[in-house]
All heavy atoms as atom14 arrays in JSON, in Angstrom:
{
  "sequence": "MATREEFAAQLHSLIEQFTNGDVDAIDLANELQDQVNVFIGQHNLEYELSRQSRA",
  "atom14_mask": [
    [1, 1, 1, 1, 1, 1, 1, 1, 0, 0, 0, 0, 0, 0],
    [1, 1, 1, 1, 1, 0, 0, 0, 0, 0, 0, 0, 0, 0],
    [1, 1, 1, 1, 1, 1, 1, 0, 0, 0, 0, 0, 0, 0],
    [1, 1, 1, 1, 1, 1, 1, 1, 1, 1, 1, 0, 0, 0],
    [1, 1, 1, 1, 1, 1, 1, 1, 1, 0, 0, 0, 0, 0],
    [1, 1, 1, 1, 1, 1, 1, 1, 1, 0, 0, 0, 0, 0],
    [1, 1, 1, 1, 1, 1, 1, 1, 1, 1, 1, 0, 0, 0],
    [1, 1, 1, 1, 1, 0, 0, 0, 0, 0, 0, 0, 0, 0],
    [1, 1, 1, 1, 1, 0, 0, 0, 0, 0, 0, 0, 0, 0],
    [1, 1, 1, 1, 1, 1, 1, 1, 1, 0, 0, 0, 0, 0],
    [1, 1, 1, 1, 1, 1, 1, 1, 0, 0, 0, 0, 0, 0],
    [1, 1, 1, 1, 1, 1, 1, 1, 1, 1, 0, 0, 0, 0],
    [1, 1, 1, 1, 1, 1, 0, 0, 0, 0, 0, 0, 0, 0],
    [1, 1, 1, 1, 1, 1, 1, 1, 0, 0, 0, 0, 0, 0],
    [1, 1, 1, 1, 1, 1, 1, 1, 0, 0, 0, 0, 0, 0],
    [1, 1, 1, 1, 1, 1, 1, 1, 1, 0, 0, 0, 0, 0],
    [1, 1, 1, 1, 1, 1, 1, 1, 1, 0, 0, 0, 0, 0],
    [1, 1, 1, 1, 1, 1, 1, 1, 1, 1, 1, 0, 0, 0],
    [1, 1, 1, 1, 1, 1, 1, 0, 0, 0, 0, 0, 0, 0],
    [1, 1, 1, 1, 1, 1, 1, 1, 0, 0, 0, 0, 0, 0],
    [1, 1, 1, 1, 0, 0, 0, 0, 0, 0, 0, 0, 0, 0],
    [1, 1, 1, 1, 1, 1, 1, 1, 0, 0, 0, 0, 0, 0],
    [1, 1, 1, 1, 1, 1, 1, 0, 0, 0, 0, 0, 0, 0],
    [1, 1, 1, 1, 1, 1, 1, 1, 0, 0, 0, 0, 0, 0],
    [1, 1, 1, 1, 1, 0, 0, 0, 0, 0, 0, 0, 0, 0],
    [1, 1, 1, 1, 1, 1, 1, 1, 0, 0, 0, 0, 0, 0],
    [1, 1, 1, 1, 1, 1, 1, 1, 0, 0, 0, 0, 0, 0],
    [1, 1, 1, 1, 1, 1, 1, 1, 0, 0, 0, 0, 0, 0],
    [1, 1, 1, 1, 1, 0, 0, 0, 0, 0, 0, 0, 0, 0],
    [1, 1, 1, 1, 1, 1, 1, 1, 0, 0, 0, 0, 0, 0],
    [1, 1, 1, 1, 1, 1, 1, 1, 1, 0, 0, 0, 0, 0],
    [1, 1, 1, 1, 1, 1, 1, 1, 0, 0, 0, 0, 0, 0],
    [1, 1, 1, 1, 1, 1, 1, 1, 1, 0, 0, 0, 0, 0],
    [1, 1, 1, 1, 1, 1, 1, 1, 0, 0, 0, 0, 0, 0],
    [1, 1, 1, 1, 1, 1, 1, 1, 1, 0, 0, 0, 0, 0],
    [1, 1, 1, 1, 1, 1, 1, 0, 0, 0, 0, 0, 0, 0],
    [1, 1, 1, 1, 1, 1, 1, 1, 0, 0, 0, 0, 0, 0],
    [1, 1, 1, 1, 1, 1, 1, 0, 0, 0, 0, 0, 0, 0],
    [1, 1, 1, 1, 1, 1, 1, 1, 1, 1, 1, 0, 0, 0],
    [1, 1, 1, 1, 1, 1, 1, 1, 0, 0, 0, 0, 0, 0],
    [1, 1, 1, 1, 0, 0, 0, 0, 0, 0, 0, 0, 0, 0],
    [1, 1, 1, 1, 1, 1, 1, 1, 1, 0, 0, 0, 0, 0],
    [1, 1, 1, 1, 1, 1, 1, 1, 1, 1, 0, 0, 0, 0],
    [1, 1, 1, 1, 1, 1, 1, 1, 0, 0, 0, 0, 0, 0],
    [1, 1, 1, 1, 1, 1, 1, 1, 0, 0, 0, 0, 0, 0],
    [1, 1, 1, 1, 1, 1, 1, 1, 1, 0, 0, 0, 0, 0],
    [1, 1, 1, 1, 1, 1, 1, 1, 1, 1, 1, 1, 0, 0],
    [1, 1, 1, 1, 1, 1, 1, 1, 1, 0, 0, 0, 0, 0],
    [1, 1, 1, 1, 1, 1, 1, 1, 0, 0, 0, 0, 0, 0],
    [1, 1, 1, 1, 1, 1, 0, 0, 0, 0, 0, 0, 0, 0],
    [1, 1, 1, 1, 1, 1, 1, 1, 1, 1, 1, 0, 0, 0],
    [1, 1, 1, 1, 1, 1, 1, 1, 1, 0, 0, 0, 0, 0],
    [1, 1, 1, 1, 1, 1, 0, 0, 0, 0, 0, 0, 0, 0],
    [1, 1, 1, 1, 1, 1, 1, 1, 1, 1, 1, 0, 0, 0],
    [1, 1, 1, 1, 1, 0, 0, 0, 0, 0, 0, 0, 0, 0]
  ],
  "atom14_positions": [
    [[-245.62, 51.95, -3.49], [-246.54, 52.51, -4.48], [-247.53, 51.42, -4.79], [-247.3, 50.15, -4.75], [-245.71, 52.6, -5.86], [-246.41, 52.92, -7.05], [-245.41, 53.55, -8.44], [-245.48, 55.37, -8.12], [0.0, 0.0, 0.0], [0.0, 0.0, 0.0], [0.0, 0.0, 0.0], [0.0, 0.0, 0.0], [0.0, 0.0, 0.0], [0.0, 0.0, 0.0]],
    [[-248.8, 51.88, -4.98], [-249.93, 50.99, -5.15], [-249.8, 50.24, -6.47], [-249.26, 50.74, -7.48], [-251.14, 51.84, -5.1], [0.0, 0.0, 0.0], [0.0, 0.0, 0.0], [0.0, 0.0, 0.0], [0.0, 0.0, 0.0], [0.0, 0.0, 0.0], [0.0, 0.0, 0.0], [0.0, 0.0, 0.0], [0.0, 0.0, 0.0], [0.0, 0.0, 0.0]],
    [[-250.35, 49.09, -6.61], [-250.46, 48.4, -7.85], [-251.56, 49.05, -8.63], [-252.44, 49.73, -8.23], [-250.72, 46.81, -7.62], [-251.93, 46.86, -6.93], [-249.72, 46.15, -6.75], [0.0, 0.0, 0.0], [0.0, 0.0, 0.0], [0.0, 0.0, 0.0], [0.0, 0.0, 0.0], [0.0, 0.0, 0.0], [0.0, 0.0, 0.0], [0.0, 0.0, 0.0]],
    [[-251.72, 48.57, -9.93], [-252.73, 49.08, -10.74], [-254.08, 48.69, -10.25], [-255.11, 49.53, -10.22], [-252.56, 48.49, -12.15], [-253.49, 48.96, -13.17], [-253.28, 48.39, -14.5], [-251.99, 48.77, -15.02], [-251.62, 48.48, -16.15], [-252.16, 47.63, -17.01], [-250.3, 48.97, -16.64], [0.0, 0.0, 0.0], [0.0, 0.0, 0.0], [0.0, 0.0, 0.0]],
    [[-254.2, 47.47, -9.71], [-255.53, 46.99, -9.06], [-255.83, 47.85, -7.99], [-257.07, 48.13, -7.78], [-255.51, 45.49, -8.83], [-255.32, 44.65, -10.11], [-253.98, 44.58, -10.72], [-252.97, 44.89, -10.01], [-253.9, 44.11, -12.0], [0.0, 0.0, 0.0], [0.0, 0.0, 0.0], [0.0, 0.0, 0.0], [0.0, 0.0, 0.0], [0.0, 0.0, 0.0]],
    [[-254.87, 48.01, -6.98], [-255.16, 48.77, -5.8], [-255.63, 50.22, -6.15], [-256.54, 50.8, -5.54], [-253.95, 48.88, -4.96], [-253.6, 47.48, -4.3], [-252.19, 47.57, -3.65], [-251.33, 48.36, -4.08], [-252.06, 46.63, -2.75], [0.0, 0.0, 0.0], [0.0, 0.0, 0.0], [0.0, 0.0, 0.0], [0.0, 0.0, 0.0], [0.0, 0.0, 0.0]],
    [[-254.8, 50.84, -7.08], [-255.23, 52.18, -7.64], [-256.74, 52.23, -8.1], [-257.39, 53.14, -7.8], [-254.23, 52.7, -8.56], [-254.45, 53.99, -9.16], [-254.34, 55.19, -8.46], [-255.16, 54.16, -10.38], [-254.63, 56.44, -8.96], [-255.53, 55.47, -10.91], [-255.21, 56.5, -10.18], [0.0, 0.0, 0.0], [0.0, 0.0, 0.0], [0.0, 0.0, 0.0]],
    [[-256.94, 51.25, -9.06], [-258.38, 51.2, -9.64], [-259.46, 51.11, -8.44], [-260.37, 51.78, -8.58], [-258.36, 50.03, -10.64], [0.0, 0.0, 0.0], [0.0, 0.0, 0.0], [0.0, 0.0, 0.0], [0.0, 0.0, 0.0], [0.0, 0.0, 0.0], [0.0, 0.0, 0.0], [0.0, 0.0, 0.0], [0.0, 0.0, 0.0], [0.0, 0.0, 0.0]],
    [[-259.14, 50.28, -7.56], [-260.16, 49.99, -6.38], [-260.28, 51.2, -5.67], [-261.43, 51.7, -5.22], [-259.6, 48.78, -5.68], [0.0, 0.0, 0.0], [0.0, 0.0, 0.0], [0.0, 0.0, 0.0], [0.0, 0.0, 0.0], [0.0, 0.0, 0.0], [0.0, 0.0, 0.0], [0.0, 0.0, 0.0], [0.0, 0.0, 0.0], [0.0, 0.0, 0.0]],
    [[-259.18, 51.9, -5.27], [-259.28, 53.19, -4.5], [-259.98, 54.29, -5.31], [-260.84, 55.06, -4.76], [-257.83, 53.66, -4.07], [-257.19, 52.65, -3.11], [-255.84, 53.09, -2.72], [-255.3, 54.15, -3.12], [-255.12, 52.28, -1.99], [0.0, 0.0, 0.0], [0.0, 0.0, 0.0], [0.0, 0.0, 0.0], [0.0, 0.0, 0.0], [0.0, 0.0, 0.0]],
    [[-259.55, 54.41, -6.63], [-260.33, 55.41, -7.44], [-261.85, 55.11, -7.51], [-262.63, 55.99, -7.37], [-259.73, 55.46, -8.81], [-260.23, 56.41, -9.84], [-260.11, 57.87, -9.27], [-259.47, 56.34, -11.13], [0.0, 0.0, 0.0], [0.0, 0.0, 0.0], [0.0, 0.0, 0.0], [0.0, 0.0, 0.0], [0.0, 0.0, 0.0], [0.0, 0.0, 0.0]],
    [[-262.16, 53.91, -7.73], [-263.56, 53.51, -7.81], [-264.36, 53.88, -6.48], [-265.39, 54.42, -6.63], [-263.75, 52.0, -8.11], [-265.09, 51.57, -8.25], [-265.91, 51.77, -9.3], [-265.91, 50.87, -7.28], [-267.1, 51.3, -9.12], [-267.15, 50.71, -7.9], [0.0, 0.0, 0.0], [0.0, 0.0, 0.0], [0.0, 0.0, 0.0], [0.0, 0.0, 0.0]],
    [[-263.73, 53.53, -5.36], [-264.34, 53.94, -4.1], [-264.45, 55.35, -3.9], [-265.5, 55.89, -3.46], [-263.34, 53.24, -2.97], [-263.82, 53.69, -1.7], [0.0, 0.0, 0.0], [0.0, 0.0, 0.0], [0.0, 0.0, 0.0], [0.0, 0.0, 0.0], [0.0, 0.0, 0.0], [0.0, 0.0, 0.0], [0.0, 0.0, 0.0], [0.0, 0.0, 0.0]],
    [[-263.48, 56.18, -4.27], [-263.61, 57.56, -4.22], [-264.67, 58.14, -5.04], [-265.45, 59.03, -4.54], [-262.14, 58.27, -4.66], [-262.19, 59.85, -4.45], [-262.22, 60.2, -3.04], [-260.88, 60.23, -5.04], [0.0, 0.0, 0.0], [0.0, 0.0, 0.0], [0.0, 0.0, 0.0], [0.0, 0.0, 0.0], [0.0, 0.0, 0.0], [0.0, 0.0, 0.0]],
    [[-264.88, 57.62, -6.25], [-265.83, 58.08, -7.23], [-267.19, 57.8, -6.59], [-268.21, 58.6, -6.59], [-265.6, 57.56, -8.53], [-264.37, 58.27, -9.24], [-266.87, 57.72, -9.44], [-263.96, 57.47, -10.43], [0.0, 0.0, 0.0], [0.0, 0.0, 0.0], [0.0, 0.0, 0.0], [0.0, 0.0, 0.0], [0.0, 0.0, 0.0], [0.0, 0.0, 0.0]],
    [[-267.4, 56.59, -5.92], [-268.61, 56.1, -5.47], [-269.01, 57.01, -4.3], [-270.12, 57.51, -4.14], [-268.57, 54.7, -4.98], [-268.97, 53.69, -6.07], [-269.08, 52.28, -5.52], [-268.48, 52.0, -4.46], [-269.76, 51.49, -6.1], [0.0, 0.0, 0.0], [0.0, 0.0, 0.0], [0.0, 0.0, 0.0], [0.0, 0.0, 0.0], [0.0, 0.0, 0.0]],
    [[-268.03, 57.34, -3.51], [-268.26, 58.22, -2.3], [-268.86, 59.48, -2.73], [-269.75, 60.04, -2.13], [-266.96, 58.31, -1.63], [-267.03, 59.27, -0.35], [-265.6, 59.46, 0.25], [-264.74, 58.69, 0.01], [-265.53, 60.45, 1.07], [0.0, 0.0, 0.0], [0.0, 0.0, 0.0], [0.0, 0.0, 0.0], [0.0, 0.0, 0.0], [0.0, 0.0, 0.0]],
    [[-268.23, 60.15, -3.78], [-268.64, 61.42, -4.17], [-270.1, 61.42, -4.87], [-270.8, 62.32, -4.72], [-267.57, 62.17, -5.03], [-266.51, 62.78, -4.26], [-265.35, 62.15, -4.12], [-266.7, 63.93, -3.56], [-264.26, 62.66, -3.38], [-265.66, 64.39, -2.84], [-264.57, 63.85, -2.75], [0.0, 0.0, 0.0], [0.0, 0.0, 0.0], [0.0, 0.0, 0.0]],
    [[-270.26, 60.4, -5.74], [-271.46, 60.37, -6.58], [-272.72, 59.93, -5.68], [-273.75, 60.19, -5.98], [-271.31, 59.46, -7.77], [-270.93, 58.08, -7.39], [-270.34, 59.99, -8.79], [0.0, 0.0, 0.0], [0.0, 0.0, 0.0], [0.0, 0.0, 0.0], [0.0, 0.0, 0.0], [0.0, 0.0, 0.0], [0.0, 0.0, 0.0], [0.0, 0.0, 0.0]],
    [[-272.38, 59.27, -4.52], [-273.41, 58.82, -3.61], [-273.9, 60.0, -2.78], [-274.92, 60.04, -2.15], [-272.99, 57.74, -2.63], [-273.02, 56.4, -3.29], [-273.66, 56.23, -4.31], [-272.28, 55.5, -2.83], [0.0, 0.0, 0.0], [0.0, 0.0, 0.0], [0.0, 0.0, 0.0], [0.0, 0.0, 0.0], [0.0, 0.0, 0.0], [0.0, 0.0, 0.0]],
    [[-272.94, 61.09, -2.77], [-273.32, 62.37, -2.1], [-274.02, 63.35, -3.09], [-274.74, 62.92, -3.94], [0.0, 0.0, 0.0], [0.0, 0.0, 0.0], [0.0, 0.0, 0.0], [0.0, 0.0, 0.0], [0.0, 0.0, 0.0], [0.0, 0.0, 0.0], [0.0, 0.0, 0.0], [0.0, 0.0, 0.0], [0.0, 0.0, 0.0], [0.0, 0.0, 0.0]],
    [[-273.76, 64.66, -2.95], [-274.41, 65.61, -3.73], [-273.51, 66.13, -4.88], [-273.81, 67.11, -5.5], [-274.7, 66.77, -2.88], [-275.8, 66.44, -1.9], [-276.61, 65.56, -2.22], [-276.01, 67.23, -0.84], [0.0, 0.0, 0.0], [0.0, 0.0, 0.0], [0.0, 0.0, 0.0], [0.0, 0.0, 0.0], [0.0, 0.0, 0.0], [0.0, 0.0, 0.0]],
    [[-272.42, 65.31, -5.33], [-271.55, 65.76, -6.41], [-271.99, 65.12, -7.59], [-272.34, 63.99, -7.75], [-270.13, 65.35, -6.0], [-269.22, 65.62, -7.21], [-269.63, 65.89, -4.8], [0.0, 0.0, 0.0], [0.0, 0.0, 0.0], [0.0, 0.0, 0.0], [0.0, 0.0, 0.0], [0.0, 0.0, 0.0], [0.0, 0.0, 0.0], [0.0, 0.0, 0.0]],
    [[-272.25, 66.11, -8.68], [-272.63, 65.54, -10.02], [-271.44, 64.78, -10.66], [-270.24, 65.17, -10.66], [-272.97, 66.76, -10.86], [-273.38, 66.42, -12.22], [-274.35, 65.68, -12.33], [-272.74, 66.82, -13.2], [0.0, 0.0, 0.0], [0.0, 0.0, 0.0], [0.0, 0.0, 0.0], [0.0, 0.0, 0.0], [0.0, 0.0, 0.0], [0.0, 0.0, 0.0]],
    [[-271.87, 63.63, -11.23], [-270.87, 62.73, -11.8], [-270.07, 63.48, -12.89], [-268.81, 63.22, -13.09], [-271.45, 61.41, -12.37], [0.0, 0.0, 0.0], [0.0, 0.0, 0.0], [0.0, 0.0, 0.0], [0.0, 0.0, 0.0], [0.0, 0.0, 0.0], [0.0, 0.0, 0.0], [0.0, 0.0, 0.0], [0.0, 0.0, 0.0], [0.0, 0.0, 0.0]],
    [[-270.68, 64.26, -13.64], [-270.0, 65.04, -14.81], [-268.92, 66.05, -14.17], [-267.88, 66.26, -14.65], [-271.02, 65.65, -15.71], [-272.02, 64.65, -16.35], [-270.27, 66.62, -16.74], [-271.28, 63.8, -17.19], [0.0, 0.0, 0.0], [0.0, 0.0, 0.0], [0.0, 0.0, 0.0], [0.0, 0.0, 0.0], [0.0, 0.0, 0.0], [0.0, 0.0, 0.0]],
    [[-269.47, 66.7, -13.05], [-268.6, 67.62, -12.47], [-267.3, 66.94, -11.83], [-266.15, 67.39, -11.97], [-269.26, 68.4, -11.38], [-270.29, 69.42, -11.87], [-270.18, 69.78, -13.0], [-271.14, 69.75, -11.04], [0.0, 0.0, 0.0], [0.0, 0.0, 0.0], [0.0, 0.0, 0.0], [0.0, 0.0, 0.0], [0.0, 0.0, 0.0], [0.0, 0.0, 0.0]],
    [[-267.56, 65.78, -11.29], [-266.37, 65.05, -10.85], [-265.4, 64.55, -11.89], [-264.3, 64.74, -11.74], [-267.02, 63.74, -9.98], [-265.95, 62.85, -9.36], [-264.96, 63.6, -8.46], [-266.63, 61.68, -8.64], [0.0, 0.0, 0.0], [0.0, 0.0, 0.0], [0.0, 0.0, 0.0], [0.0, 0.0, 0.0], [0.0, 0.0, 0.0], [0.0, 0.0, 0.0]],
    [[-265.96, 64.11, -13.04], [-265.32, 63.66, -14.11], [-264.34, 64.81, -14.7], [-263.28, 64.65, -15.0], [-266.16, 63.14, -15.2], [0.0, 0.0, 0.0], [0.0, 0.0, 0.0], [0.0, 0.0, 0.0], [0.0, 0.0, 0.0], [0.0, 0.0, 0.0], [0.0, 0.0, 0.0], [0.0, 0.0, 0.0], [0.0, 0.0, 0.0], [0.0, 0.0, 0.0]],
    [[-265.13, 65.95, -14.81], [-264.32, 67.22, -15.23], [-263.18, 67.56, -14.38], [-262.03, 67.86, -14.78], [-265.31, 68.25, -15.53], [-266.18, 68.11, -16.66], [-265.88, 67.35, -17.62], [-267.31, 68.85, -16.6], [0.0, 0.0, 0.0], [0.0, 0.0, 0.0], [0.0, 0.0, 0.0], [0.0, 0.0, 0.0], [0.0, 0.0, 0.0], [0.0, 0.0, 0.0]],
    [[-263.45, 67.56, -13.02], [-262.34, 67.91, -12.04], [-261.28, 66.82, -12.15], [-260.14, 67.18, -12.04], [-262.94, 67.9, -10.69], [-261.99, 68.27, -9.61], [-261.33, 69.65, -9.81], [-262.0, 70.5, -10.28], [-260.21, 69.8, -9.29], [0.0, 0.0, 0.0], [0.0, 0.0, 0.0], [0.0, 0.0, 0.0], [0.0, 0.0, 0.0], [0.0, 0.0, 0.0]],
    [[-261.49, 65.54, -12.22], [-260.47, 64.56, -12.38], [-259.67, 64.75, -13.57], [-258.55, 64.73, -13.61], [-261.09, 63.18, -12.4], [-261.62, 62.57, -11.05], [-262.38, 61.35, -11.19], [-260.55, 62.34, -10.05], [0.0, 0.0, 0.0], [0.0, 0.0, 0.0], [0.0, 0.0, 0.0], [0.0, 0.0, 0.0], [0.0, 0.0, 0.0], [0.0, 0.0, 0.0]],
    [[-260.39, 65.13, -14.72], [-259.56, 65.34, -15.9], [-258.75, 66.57, -15.83], [-257.69, 66.67, -16.27], [-260.57, 65.63, -17.2], [-259.83, 65.73, -18.45], [-259.12, 64.58, -18.89], [-259.71, 63.45, -19.0], [-257.92, 64.81, -19.25], [0.0, 0.0, 0.0], [0.0, 0.0, 0.0], [0.0, 0.0, 0.0], [0.0, 0.0, 0.0], [0.0, 0.0, 0.0]],
    [[-259.22, 67.6, -15.1], [-258.39, 68.85, -14.96], [-257.15, 68.47, -14.14], [-256.04, 68.92, -14.54], [-259.22, 69.96, -14.18], [-260.33, 70.51, -15.08], [-260.25, 70.34, -16.25], [-261.15, 71.18, -14.49], [0.0, 0.0, 0.0], [0.0, 0.0, 0.0], [0.0, 0.0, 0.0], [0.0, 0.0, 0.0], [0.0, 0.0, 0.0], [0.0, 0.0, 0.0]],
    [[-257.34, 67.74, -13.15], [-256.21, 67.33, -12.32], [-255.18, 66.54, -12.99], [-253.93, 66.69, -12.88], [-256.66, 66.51, -11.02], [-257.42, 67.5, -10.1], [-256.68, 68.67, -9.6], [-255.59, 68.55, -9.24], [-257.38, 69.85, -9.54], [0.0, 0.0, 0.0], [0.0, 0.0, 0.0], [0.0, 0.0, 0.0], [0.0, 0.0, 0.0], [0.0, 0.0, 0.0]],
    [[-255.71, 65.59, -13.85], [-254.72, 64.76, -14.65], [-254.0, 65.66, -15.66], [-252.76, 65.45, -15.76], [-255.42, 63.67, -15.5], [-254.77, 63.11, -16.53], [-256.09, 62.64, -14.46], [0.0, 0.0, 0.0], [0.0, 0.0, 0.0], [0.0, 0.0, 0.0], [0.0, 0.0, 0.0], [0.0, 0.0, 0.0], [0.0, 0.0, 0.0], [0.0, 0.0, 0.0]],
    [[-254.6, 66.52, -16.34], [-254.02, 67.62, -17.13], [-252.93, 68.39, -16.43], [-251.83, 68.53, -16.94], [-255.07, 68.42, -17.9], [-255.83, 67.76, -18.86], [-255.39, 66.76, -19.32], [-256.98, 68.31, -19.16], [0.0, 0.0, 0.0], [0.0, 0.0, 0.0], [0.0, 0.0, 0.0], [0.0, 0.0, 0.0], [0.0, 0.0, 0.0], [0.0, 0.0, 0.0]],
    [[-253.25, 68.78, -15.2], [-252.15, 69.51, -14.41], [-250.87, 68.73, -14.16], [-249.81, 69.03, -14.29], [-252.76, 69.98, -13.09], [-251.7, 70.57, -12.18], [-253.77, 71.15, -13.48], [0.0, 0.0, 0.0], [0.0, 0.0, 0.0], [0.0, 0.0, 0.0], [0.0, 0.0, 0.0], [0.0, 0.0, 0.0], [0.0, 0.0, 0.0], [0.0, 0.0, 0.0]],
    [[-251.26, 67.4, -13.74], [-250.19, 66.48, -13.4], [-249.25, 66.2, -14.6], [-248.1, 66.27, -14.56], [-250.72, 65.15, -12.84], [-249.71, 64.09, -12.61], [-248.97, 64.11, -11.48], [-249.62, 63.06, -13.63], [-247.99, 63.1, -11.28], [-248.52, 62.2, -13.36], [-247.71, 62.13, -12.17], [0.0, 0.0, 0.0], [0.0, 0.0, 0.0], [0.0, 0.0, 0.0]],
    [[-249.99, 65.84, -15.84], [-249.15, 65.53, -17.05], [-248.44, 66.82, -17.46], [-247.19, 66.66, -17.8], [-250.13, 65.13, -18.11], [-250.61, 63.69, -17.75], [-249.42, 65.07, -19.5], [-251.74, 63.23, -18.63], [0.0, 0.0, 0.0], [0.0, 0.0, 0.0], [0.0, 0.0, 0.0], [0.0, 0.0, 0.0], [0.0, 0.0, 0.0], [0.0, 0.0, 0.0]],
    [[-248.98, 68.03, -17.47], [-248.28, 69.22, -17.73], [-247.03, 69.48, -16.82], [-246.0, 69.9, -17.34], [0.0, 0.0, 0.0], [0.0, 0.0, 0.0], [0.0, 0.0, 0.0], [0.0, 0.0, 0.0], [0.0, 0.0, 0.0], [0.0, 0.0, 0.0], [0.0, 0.0, 0.0], [0.0, 0.0, 0.0], [0.0, 0.0, 0.0], [0.0, 0.0, 0.0]],
    [[-247.21, 69.19, -15.55], [-246.12, 69.41, -14.7], [-245.03, 68.36, -14.99], [-243.86, 68.74, -15.16], [-246.53, 69.31, -13.21], [-245.38, 69.48, -12.21], [-245.84, 69.26, -10.84], [-247.13, 69.16, -10.48], [-244.97, 69.35, -9.84], [0.0, 0.0, 0.0], [0.0, 0.0, 0.0], [0.0, 0.0, 0.0], [0.0, 0.0, 0.0], [0.0, 0.0, 0.0]],
    [[-245.34, 67.17, -15.28], [-244.42, 66.16, -15.6], [-243.67, 66.46, -16.83], [-242.45, 66.38, -16.91], [-245.17, 64.78, -15.67], [-244.28, 63.66, -16.11], [-243.3, 63.14, -15.33], [-244.11, 62.98, -17.3], [-242.61, 62.08, -15.8], [-242.99, 62.11, -17.15], [0.0, 0.0, 0.0], [0.0, 0.0, 0.0], [0.0, 0.0, 0.0], [0.0, 0.0, 0.0]],
    [[-244.43, 66.95, -17.87], [-243.79, 67.32, -19.11], [-242.83, 68.5, -18.97], [-241.83, 68.53, -19.53], [-244.87, 67.75, -20.22], [-245.66, 66.39, -20.74], [-245.1, 65.33, -20.52], [-246.78, 66.65, -21.32], [0.0, 0.0, 0.0], [0.0, 0.0, 0.0], [0.0, 0.0, 0.0], [0.0, 0.0, 0.0], [0.0, 0.0, 0.0], [0.0, 0.0, 0.0]],
    [[-243.19, 69.52, -18.09], [-242.35, 70.62, -17.94], [-241.11, 70.25, -17.2], [-239.91, 70.52, -17.58], [-243.08, 71.65, -17.05], [-242.26, 72.8, -16.59], [-241.76, 73.68, -17.92], [-243.1, 73.78, -15.71], [0.0, 0.0, 0.0], [0.0, 0.0, 0.0], [0.0, 0.0, 0.0], [0.0, 0.0, 0.0], [0.0, 0.0, 0.0], [0.0, 0.0, 0.0]],
    [[-241.18, 69.28, -16.1], [-239.99, 68.77, -15.49], [-239.08, 68.01, -16.38], [-237.89, 68.1, -16.38], [-240.41, 68.02, -14.22], [-241.09, 68.7, -13.11], [-241.64, 67.85, -12.08], [-241.59, 66.54, -12.25], [-242.18, 68.43, -11.1], [0.0, 0.0, 0.0], [0.0, 0.0, 0.0], [0.0, 0.0, 0.0], [0.0, 0.0, 0.0], [0.0, 0.0, 0.0]],
    [[-239.69, 67.21, -17.29], [-238.99, 66.49, -18.26], [-238.19, 67.4, -19.24], [-237.02, 67.14, -19.53], [-239.86, 65.56, -19.0], [-239.17, 64.9, -20.22], [-238.36, 63.75, -20.05], [-239.5, 65.33, -21.55], [-237.78, 63.13, -21.08], [-238.8, 64.73, -22.59], [-237.83, 63.56, -22.34], [-237.19, 63.02, -23.33], [0.0, 0.0, 0.0], [0.0, 0.0, 0.0]],
    [[-238.84, 68.47, -19.73], [-238.25, 69.38, -20.64], [-237.08, 70.13, -19.93], [-235.96, 70.31, -20.45], [-239.19, 70.29, -21.25], [-240.2, 69.62, -22.32], [-239.45, 69.12, -23.45], [-238.44, 69.79, -23.93], [-239.92, 68.08, -23.95], [0.0, 0.0, 0.0], [0.0, 0.0, 0.0], [0.0, 0.0, 0.0], [0.0, 0.0, 0.0], [0.0, 0.0, 0.0]],
    [[-237.3, 70.61, -18.77], [-236.31, 71.33, -18.13], [-235.08, 70.41, -17.9], [-234.0, 70.84, -17.89], [-236.8, 71.83, -16.79], [-237.82, 73.04, -16.78], [-238.47, 73.24, -15.54], [-237.22, 74.18, -17.55], [0.0, 0.0, 0.0], [0.0, 0.0, 0.0], [0.0, 0.0, 0.0], [0.0, 0.0, 0.0], [0.0, 0.0, 0.0], [0.0, 0.0, 0.0]],
    [[-235.3, 69.18, -17.47], [-234.24, 68.13, -17.27], [-233.53, 67.83, -18.56], [-232.32, 67.88, -18.51], [-234.88, 66.8, -16.71], [-233.89, 65.88, -16.71], [0.0, 0.0, 0.0], [0.0, 0.0, 0.0], [0.0, 0.0, 0.0], [0.0, 0.0, 0.0], [0.0, 0.0, 0.0], [0.0, 0.0, 0.0], [0.0, 0.0, 0.0], [0.0, 0.0, 0.0]],
    [[-234.26, 67.82, -19.55], [-233.63, 67.57, -20.79], [-232.7, 68.8, -21.34], [-231.6, 68.54, -21.87], [-234.74, 67.28, -21.87], [-234.24, 66.35, -23.11], [-235.45, 66.16, -24.03], [-235.21, 66.87, -25.08], [-236.09, 67.35, -25.95], [-237.41, 67.1, -25.68], [-235.82, 68.16, -26.99], [0.0, 0.0, 0.0], [0.0, 0.0, 0.0], [0.0, 0.0, 0.0]],
    [[-233.21, 69.9, -21.07], [-232.42, 71.11, -21.51], [-231.11, 71.16, -20.77], [-230.09, 71.7, -21.17], [-233.19, 72.41, -21.35], [-234.39, 72.48, -22.49], [-235.27, 73.61, -22.18], [-235.04, 74.44, -21.38], [-236.27, 73.84, -23.0], [0.0, 0.0, 0.0], [0.0, 0.0, 0.0], [0.0, 0.0, 0.0], [0.0, 0.0, 0.0], [0.0, 0.0, 0.0]],
    [[-231.2, 70.78, -19.44], [-230.01, 70.97, -18.52], [-228.96, 69.92, -18.96], [-227.76, 70.17, -18.61], [-230.42, 70.92, -17.01], [-230.83, 69.47, -16.86], [0.0, 0.0, 0.0], [0.0, 0.0, 0.0], [0.0, 0.0, 0.0], [0.0, 0.0, 0.0], [0.0, 0.0, 0.0], [0.0, 0.0, 0.0], [0.0, 0.0, 0.0], [0.0, 0.0, 0.0]],
    [[-229.29, 68.8, -19.46], [-228.37, 67.84, -20.02], [-227.71, 68.15, -21.24], [-226.77, 67.6, -21.64], [-229.0, 66.51, -20.04], [-229.28, 65.94, -18.78], [-229.89, 64.47, -18.86], [-231.41, 64.42, -18.75], [-232.19, 63.75, -19.32], [-231.73, 62.7, -20.0], [-233.49, 63.89, -19.02], [0.0, 0.0, 0.0], [0.0, 0.0, 0.0], [0.0, 0.0, 0.0]],
    [[-228.38, 69.01, -22.12], [-227.89, 69.39, -23.39], [-226.63, 70.34, -23.38], [-226.2, 70.89, -22.48], [-228.94, 69.93, -24.27], [0.0, 0.0, 0.0], [0.0, 0.0, 0.0], [0.0, 0.0, 0.0], [0.0, 0.0, 0.0], [0.0, 0.0, 0.0], [0.0, 0.0, 0.0], [0.0, 0.0, 0.0], [0.0, 0.0, 0.0], [0.0, 0.0, 0.0]]
  ]
}
């Protein structure tokens, strides 16, 4: 697993790569936010299902 610093560097590199191309920075930020929301939602669902099976 990557450290916080490695993750930040990789994310910064990815954002630079897309913004240096034809991708609008706002569109990229919106897409990243959408993906984070999906990830968090999935994690919360898995947590709730796990919690209910233990009860």
